[in-house]
One Martini backbone bead per residue (centre of mass of N, CA, C, O) as a GRO file, in nm:
protein
   81
    1MET     BB    1   0.097   0.034   0.021
    2LYS     BB    2   0.045   0.373  -0.038
    3ILE     BB    3   0.215   0.650   0.136
    4SER     BB    4   0.202   0.982   0.229
    5TYR     BB    5   0.385   1.208   0.397
    6ASN     BB    6   0.207   1.466   0.373
    7TRP     BB    7  -0.049   1.335   0.484
    8LEU     BB    8   0.063   1.252   0.756
    9LYS     BB    9   0.142   1.545   0.839
   10TRP     BB   10  -0.154   1.642   0.861
   11TYR     BB   11  -0.215   1.453   1.115
   12VAL     BB   12   0.117   1.459   1.203
   13PRO     BB   13   0.320   1.727   1.244
   14GLU     BB   14   0.563   1.575   1.434
   15ILE     BB   15   0.692   1.410   1.228
   16PRO     BB   16   0.938   1.252   1.111
   17THR     BB   17   1.147   1.172   0.898
   18PRO     BB   18   1.138   0.957   0.640
   19GLU     BB   19   1.383   0.778   0.725
   20LYS     BB   20   1.292   0.737   1.021
   21LEU     BB   21   1.004   0.633   0.955
   22ALA     BB   22   1.091   0.372   0.818
   23ASP     BB   23   1.207   0.244   1.079
   24ILE     BB   24   0.944   0.254   1.243
   25PHE     BB   25   0.781   0.078   1.064
   26THR     BB   26   0.964  -0.178   1.064
   27TYR     BB   27   0.987  -0.210   1.392
   28HIS     BB   28   0.645  -0.157   1.464
   29LEU     BB   29   0.429  -0.216   1.206
   30CYS     BB   30   0.583  -0.247   0.912
   31GLU     BB   31   0.689  -0.301   0.596
   32VAL     BB   32   0.929  -0.143   0.386
   33GLU     BB   33   0.973  -0.167   0.046
   34SER     BB   34   0.964   0.158  -0.013
   35LEU     BB   35   1.133   0.484  -0.086
   36ASN     BB   36   1.003   0.772  -0.253
   37LYS     BB   37   1.081   1.055  -0.452
   38PHE     BB   38   0.876   1.339  -0.533
   39GLY     BB   39   0.938   1.601  -0.724
   40THR     BB   40   1.030   1.906  -0.639
   41SER     BB   41   1.186   2.109  -0.417
   42GLY     BB   42   0.912   2.274  -0.360
   43ASP     BB   43   0.729   1.990  -0.440
   44GLU     BB   44   0.769   1.738  -0.226
   45ASP     BB   45   0.751   1.375  -0.188
   46TRP     BB   46   0.692   1.085   0.004
   47ILE     BB   47   0.676   0.728  -0.069
   48PHE     BB   48   0.525   0.460   0.082
   49ASP     BB   49   0.577   0.104   0.064
   50LEU     BB   50   0.356  -0.112   0.220
   51ASN     BB   51   0.351  -0.419   0.414
   52ILE     BB   52   0.050  -0.547   0.497
   53LEU     BB   53  -0.070  -0.739   0.726
   54PRO     BB   54  -0.356  -0.909   0.807
   55ASN     BB   55  -0.349  -0.828   1.123
   56ARG     BB   56  -0.337  -0.492   1.019
   57ALA     BB   57  -0.573  -0.412   0.819
   58HIS     BB   58  -0.790  -0.270   1.010
   59ASP     BB   59  -0.566  -0.005   1.064
   60LEU     BB   60  -0.355   0.024   0.781
   61LEU     BB   61  -0.562   0.096   0.509
   62SER     BB   62  -0.487   0.409   0.581
   63HIS     BB   63  -0.393   0.720   0.659
   64HIS     BB   64  -0.549   0.740   0.920
   65GLY     BB   65  -0.448   0.468   1.053
   66VAL     BB   66  -0.145   0.523   1.034
   67ALA     BB   67  -0.145   0.788   1.197
   68MET     BB   68  -0.261   0.670   1.458
   69ALA     BB   69  -0.036   0.459   1.504
   70LEU     BB   70   0.200   0.658   1.512
   71SER     BB   71   0.106   0.841   1.746
   72GLY     BB   72   0.098   0.609   1.952
   73GLN     BB   73   0.392   0.506   1.923
   74LEU     BB   74   0.525   0.815   1.971
   75GLY     BB   75   0.351   1.018   2.151
   76ILE     BB   76   0.182   1.204   1.950
   77GLU     BB   77  -0.011   1.422   1.801
   78TYR     BB   78  -0.347   1.398   1.678
   79LYS     BB   79  -0.525   1.516   1.388
   80SER     BB   80  -0.840   1.565   1.324
   81PRO     BB   81  -1.030   1.642   1.034
   0.00000   0.00000   0.00000
């Protein structure tokens, strides 16, 4: 599943850098298959390709669910849309 860093940042403003976030995903939530950078320097985004296991599908198959899981794992504020 592909997840946008900018979208996650909209839900969790204090989110770590994309490289550090990839480690957090891998060690605590799910496997990161790839991390790709898209766009120009003024308007760039990082896209995570996540391998979601069936036992985590109920909460990690949306940006909203991934952001909630990250905020809980990191102990930082989650902003509801």
